[in-house]
C-alpha positions as CSV (number, residue, x, y, z in Angstrom):
1,M,0.0,0.0,0.0
2,A,1.4,3.4,-0.9
3,L,1.8,6.0,1.8
4,V,0.0,9.3,1.6
5,T,2.0,12.2,3.0
6,G,2.0,15.9,3.5
7,T,-0.9,18.0,2.3
8,A,-2.7,15.0,0.8
9,A,-2.7,13.2,4.1
10,A,-4.1,16.3,5.9
11,L,-6.9,16.7,3.3
12,G,-7.7,13.0,3.7
13,L,-8.0,13.3,7.4
14,A,-10.2,16.4,7.1
15,A,-12.5,14.6,4.7
16,V,-13.0,11.8,7.2
17,S,-13.7,14.1,10.1
18,L,-16.1,16.3,8.2
19,A,-18.2,13.3,7.2
20,G,-19.1,12.7,10.8
21,P,-21.0,9.7,12.3
22,A,-24.1,8.3,10.6
23,R,-27.4,9.8,11.7
24,A,-29.1,7.7,14.4
25,A,-32.8,6.8,13.7
26,S,-35.3,8.7,15.7
27,T,-38.8,7.8,17.1
28,L,-41.5,10.4,16.4
29,T,-44.7,10.2,18.5
30,V,-48.2,11.0,17.4
31,A,-51.1,11.6,19.8
32,K,-54.5,13.3,19.1
33,D,-54.5,15.0,22.5
34,G,-51.3,16.9,21.9
35,S,-49.2,14.8,24.3
36,G,-47.0,13.6,21.4
37,M,-44.7,15.4,19.0
38,Y,-47.4,15.6,16.4
39,T,-51.2,15.3,16.4
40,T,-51.6,13.8,12.9
41,V,-49.9,10.8,11.3
42,Q,-49.2,12.7,8.1
43,A,-47.4,15.5,10.0
44,A,-45.1,12.9,11.5
45,V,-44.5,11.2,8.1
46,N,-43.6,14.6,6.7
47,A,-41.1,15.2,9.4
48,A,-39.6,11.8,9.5
49,S,-36.3,10.8,7.9
50,A,-35.5,7.4,6.3
51,G,-35.2,4.7,8.9
52,D,-37.2,6.5,11.6
53,T,-40.1,5.0,13.7
54,I,-43.4,6.7,14.1
55,S,-45.3,5.6,17.3
56,I,-49.0,6.4,17.2
57,A,-51.0,6.6,20.4
58,K,-54.4,5.2,20.9
59,G,-57.1,7.1,19.0
60,T,-58.9,7.5,15.7
61,Y,-57.1,9.6,13.2
62,Q,-59.4,10.9,10.4
63,E,-57.0,11.7,7.6
64,I,-55.4,10.6,4.4
65,V,-51.9,9.2,4.9
66,N,-49.2,9.2,2.2
67,V,-45.7,7.7,2.8
68,P,-43.7,8.7,-0.3
69,T,-40.8,6.8,-1.8
70,T,-38.2,9.0,-0.1
71,K,-39.2,7.7,3.4
72,T,-37.3,4.3,3.0
73,G,-37.1,2.0,6.0
74,L,-39.8,3.8,7.9
75,T,-41.8,2.0,10.6
76,L,-45.3,3.0,11.6
77,K,-46.6,1.3,14.7
78,G,-49.5,1.5,17.1
79,A,-48.2,2.4,20.5
80,T,-50.4,-0.1,22.4
81,G,-49.7,-3.1,20.2
82,N,-53.4,-3.7,19.8
83,S,-54.5,-2.8,16.2
84,E,-58.0,-2.0,17.4
85,D,-56.7,0.9,19.5
86,V,-55.1,2.9,16.7
87,V,-57.3,3.6,13.7
88,S,-56.6,5.6,10.6
89,T,-59.8,6.3,8.8
90,Y,-61.5,8.3,6.1
91,D,-64.5,8.3,3.8
92,R,-63.4,8.4,0.2
93,A,-64.6,6.5,-2.9
94,A,-63.4,6.5,-6.5
95,G,-66.5,8.3,-7.5
96,Y,-66.0,11.3,-5.1
97,T,-64.6,14.4,-6.8
98,D,-61.8,16.6,-5.7
99,S,-61.8,20.4,-5.5
100,S,-61.3,20.6,-9.3
101,G,-64.3,18.4,-10.0
102,N,-62.2,15.4,-11.0
103,K,-63.0,11.9,-9.7
104,Y,-60.4,10.4,-7.4
105,G,-60.4,7.1,-9.1
106,T,-59.4,3.9,-7.5
107,L,-55.8,4.9,-6.5
108,G,-57.0,8.3,-5.3
109,S,-59.6,6.7,-3.0
110,S,-56.9,5.1,-0.8
111,V,-56.9,6.1,2.9
112,A,-53.2,5.1,3.3
113,T,-50.7,4.9,0.5
114,F,-47.4,3.3,1.3
115,S,-44.8,3.9,-1.5
116,A,-41.5,3.6,0.4
117,N,-39.4,0.5,0.2
118,N,-38.4,-1.4,3.4
119,L,-41.5,-0.2,5.2
120,T,-43.0,-1.8,8.3
121,V,-46.5,-1.2,9.5
122,T,-47.6,-2.9,12.7
123,G,-50.5,-2.6,15.2
124,L,-52.7,-0.3,13.1
125,T,-56.2,-0.4,11.7
126,V,-56.8,1.4,8.3
127,Q,-60.4,1.8,7.4
128,N,-62.2,3.3,4.5
129,T,-65.7,4.1,5.8
130,F,-67.4,4.7,2.4
131,N,-70.8,3.2,2.5
132,K,-71.9,2.2,-1.0
133,D,-75.4,1.4,0.2
134,A,-75.9,5.1,1.0
135,H,-74.9,6.0,-2.6
136,P,-77.0,3.8,-4.9
137,D,-76.3,6.3,-7.7
138,F,-72.6,5.7,-7.6
139,T,-71.0,3.4,-10.2
140,D,-67.4,4.1,-9.0
141,T,-67.7,2.5,-5.6
142,Q,-64.1,1.4,-5.2
143,A,-62.9,2.5,-1.7
144,V,-59.3,1.4,-1.0
145,A,-58.1,1.3,2.6
146,V,-54.4,0.6,1.8
147,T,-52.3,0.9,-1.3
148,A,-49.1,-1.0,-0.9
149,Q,-46.8,0.0,-3.7
150,G,-43.2,-0.4,-2.5
151,D,-40.8,-3.3,-2.3
152,R,-39.9,-5.3,0.9
153,Q,-42.9,-4.0,2.7
154,T,-44.1,-5.8,5.9
155,F,-47.5,-5.6,7.6
156,R,-47.9,-7.4,10.9
157,N,-50.8,-7.4,13.4
158,D,-52.8,-5.0,11.4
159,R,-56.5,-4.6,10.3
160,F,-57.6,-3.4,6.9
161,I,-61.4,-2.7,6.5
162,S,-63.5,-1.6,3.6
163,R,-66.1,-3.0,1.2
164,Q,-64.7,-2.9,-2.4
165,D,-60.9,-2.9,-3.1
166,T,-59.8,-3.0,0.5
167,V,-56.1,-3.7,-0.2
168,L,-54.3,-2.8,-3.4
169,N,-51.0,-4.6,-3.9
170,W,-49.6,-2.4,-6.6
171,A,-46.5,-2.5,-8.8
172,P,-46.0,1.0,-10.4
173,S,-43.9,-0.8,-12.9
174,A,-45.8,-4.0,-13.8
175,T,-42.7,-6.1,-14.3
176,G,-40.7,-4.5,-11.5
177,Q,-39.9,-6.1,-8.1
178,Y,-42.5,-5.1,-5.6
179,R,-43.0,-7.5,-2.7
180,Q,-45.4,-7.1,0.2
181,Y,-45.8,-9.5,3.2
182,F,-48.9,-9.5,5.4
183,S,-48.8,-11.6,8.6
184,S,-51.1,-12.2,11.5
185,S,-53.5,-9.6,10.3
186,F,-57.2,-9.1,9.4
187,V,-58.6,-8.1,6.0
188,T,-62.3,-7.7,5.2
189,G,-64.4,-6.6,2.2
190,D,-66.9,-7.9,-0.4
191,V,-65.7,-7.1,-3.9
192,D,-62.2,-7.7,-5.2
193,F,-60.8,-6.7,-1.8
194,I,-57.4,-8.1,-2.3
195,F,-56.2,-7.1,-5.7
196,G,-53.4,-5.8,-7.9
197,N,-50.2,-6.7,-9.8
198,A,-47.6,-6.8,-7.1
199,T,-46.2,-9.9,-5.4
200,A,-48.0,-10.2,-2.1
201,V,-48.2,-12.9,0.5
202,Y,-51.0,-13.2,3.1
203,D,-49.6,-15.5,5.8
204,R,-51.7,-16.6,8.8
205,V,-54.2,-13.8,8.0
206,N,-57.9,-13.8,8.9
207,I,-59.8,-12.8,5.8
208,Q,-63.5,-12.0,6.3
209,L,-66.0,-12.2,3.5
210,R,-68.7,-9.6,4.4
211,D,-72.3,-10.5,4.1
212,S,-74.0,-8.3,1.6
213,G,-77.4,-10.0,2.1
214,A,-77.5,-12.4,-0.9
215,A,-79.5,-15.6,-0.4
216,A,-77.9,-19.0,-0.6
217,G,-76.6,-19.6,-4.2
218,G,-76.7,-15.9,-5.0
219,L,-73.8,-13.5,-5.2
220,N,-72.3,-11.7,-2.3
221,G,-69.0,-10.9,-3.8
222,F,-65.4,-11.8,-4.9
223,L,-62.4,-12.1,-2.7
224,A,-59.4,-11.5,-5.0
225,A,-58.7,-9.9,-8.4
226,P,-55.1,-10.2,-9.4
227,D,-53.7,-8.6,-12.6
228,T,-50.2,-10.1,-12.4
229,S,-48.0,-9.4,-15.4
230,S,-47.4,-12.5,-17.6
231,A,-43.7,-11.8,-17.1
232,K,-44.0,-12.5,-13.4
233,T,-44.1,-16.0,-11.9
234,Y,-45.6,-14.8,-8.6
235,G,-48.6,-12.7,-7.9
236,I,-50.8,-13.2,-4.7
237,L,-50.4,-16.0,-2.2
238,V,-52.8,-16.8,0.6
239,T,-51.2,-19.4,2.9
240,G,-52.0,-20.9,6.3
241,S,-54.9,-18.5,6.7
242,S,-58.5,-18.5,7.8
243,I,-61.2,-17.2,5.5
244,T,-64.4,-16.7,7.4
245,S,-67.9,-15.4,6.7
246,S,-71.4,-15.2,8.1
247,A,-72.8,-15.0,4.5
248,A,-75.1,-17.6,3.1
249,A,-73.7,-20.7,1.5
250,N,-72.4,-20.6,-2.1
251,T,-72.4,-16.9,-2.4
252,Y,-68.7,-16.0,-2.8
253,Y,-66.1,-16.5,-5.5
254,L,-62.5,-16.8,-4.3
255,G,-61.3,-14.7,-7.3
256,R,-61.6,-13.4,-10.8
257,P,-58.9,-12.2,-13.2
258,W,-58.6,-8.5,-13.5
259,H,-57.4,-7.8,-17.1
260,P,-56.8,-4.0,-17.5
261,T,-53.8,-4.6,-19.8
262,S,-53.0,-7.1,-22.5
263,D,-50.2,-8.7,-20.5
264,A,-52.2,-9.1,-17.3
265,V,-52.6,-12.8,-16.5
266,G,-53.6,-13.0,-12.8
267,Q,-51.7,-15.3,-10.6
268,L,-53.2,-16.5,-7.3
269,V,-52.7,-19.5,-5.0
270,I,-54.8,-20.2,-1.9
271,R,-53.2,-23.0,0.0
272,Q,-53.6,-24.8,3.4
273,T,-56.3,-22.3,4.3
274,S,-59.7,-22.8,5.9
275,L,-62.6,-21.9,3.6
276,P,-66.2,-21.2,4.8
277,A,-69.5,-22.5,3.4
278,A,-70.0,-19.1,1.7
279,V,-67.5,-20.1,-1.0
280,K,-69.0,-21.4,-4.2
281,T,-67.8,-25.0,-3.9
282,A,-68.7,-26.2,-7.4
283,G,-66.7,-23.4,-9.0
284,P,-64.9,-20.8,-6.8
285,W,-63.4,-18.9,-9.8
286,T,-65.2,-16.7,-12.3
287,D,-64.6,-14.6,-15.4
288,M,-64.2,-10.8,-15.3
289,S,-65.2,-8.4,-18.0
290,G,-65.2,-11.2,-20.6
291,Y,-61.7,-12.5,-19.6
292,S,-61.9,-16.2,-18.7
293,W,-60.6,-17.3,-15.3
294,K,-59.2,-20.4,-17.1
295,N,-56.7,-18.1,-18.8
296,A,-55.5,-17.0,-15.4
297,R,-53.1,-18.8,-13.1
298,F,-55.5,-19.8,-10.2
299,F,-54.6,-22.8,-8.0
300,E,-55.5,-24.3,-4.6
301,Y,-53.6,-26.7,-2.4
302,K,-54.8,-28.7,0.6
303,N,-57.5,-26.3,1.7
304,T,-59.9,-27.3,4.4
305,G,-63.3,-26.4,5.7
306,A,-66.9,-26.4,4.4
307,G,-65.9,-24.4,1.3
308,A,-63.1,-26.6,0.3
309,G,-63.3,-29.2,-2.5
310,V,-61.6,-30.8,-5.5
311,N,-63.2,-30.9,-8.9
312,S,-62.5,-29.9,-12.5
313,N,-63.3,-26.3,-11.8
314,R,-60.8,-26.2,-8.9
315,P,-57.3,-26.6,-10.2
316,Q,-55.0,-28.1,-7.6
317,L,-51.2,-27.9,-7.2
318,T,-49.4,-31.2,-7.0
319,N,-47.1,-31.8,-4.0
320,S,-44.0,-31.1,-6.2
321,Q,-45.5,-28.0,-7.6
322,A,-46.5,-26.7,-4.2
323,A,-42.9,-26.6,-3.1
324,S,-42.4,-23.8,-5.6
325,Y,-45.3,-21.8,-4.3
326,T,-44.4,-21.0,-0.7
327,A,-44.2,-17.6,1.0
328,Q,-40.4,-17.8,0.9
329,K,-40.4,-18.5,-2.9
330,Y,-42.8,-15.6,-3.5
331,L,-40.8,-13.1,-1.5
332,A,-37.1,-14.1,-2.1
333,G,-36.8,-12.1,-5.3
334,T,-33.4,-11.3,-6.6
335,D,-32.0,-10.4,-3.1
336,G,-33.1,-13.3,-0.9
337,W,-35.5,-11.2,1.2
338,S,-36.9,-13.4,4.0
339,P,-39.4,-11.7,6.3
340,V,-41.5,-14.8,7.0
341,G,-41.9,-15.6,10.6
């Protein structure tokens, strides 16, 4: 190694000392009553730096929350550890209009939009309170609770509540790497309420099919609507979970293929999950806007419960195929990400 002497050495030392130590991550507190650093979640997000933690006190926060791409590594957590205590809520549907008279659309209806990579959300409820029954004139009734549109995002011990389009798993670049992991959480809705083109895993999640009042054999709704790019192997996985419902028997489809672009070929596996009697056992998949579910990539594996079954309308993975459709396989990507646990 060559030695550096004289002025060059002095300049080198100066450069090192000027750089200083790396910034330590901070914890920002939010409380409605003013006892924290901020009274709204968004104010804390705006003030936070990458890698910070935002701790949110018990309460109901009526606001739109947006975590932009610049807030990488951010953690949002409910201070009590009980997701029922800390609620982010708003009433907004795709058919509502902004101050310029333009409809919000599906993406714009979201109560919370998480765009940053390496994000963690834990111990929170996010609820879109739009009531489509009170707006029979609306055709745009999508009301997103959460839009997850970053990579390496983790959601644990959370609750996501709406009717139509509750959770959007979104890849801003359809063929890009956007992975989202949901664990030990609760999701409820009635129409396409888990949907999108990102790679998303729902692991040990309680998924509730809401009762919209249809009689047995009628139609209450649809659980999932993936629009995975044909270039991607993995779309949405539901594994080791419990799907529950008080709805009448044979009134729910497990999924249908959203096909907004020519390269969208929805990919969805529901495996080792308990299914309720509300699921249409003879055929739990259905077409969407003229696009056949048989052209999509829909599979089951070792599901249980009153809504489970095996027939020609219920494609099953073989044991050898199932080994390639685990949470770890979905999430590993090109960097070996492993949040499962």
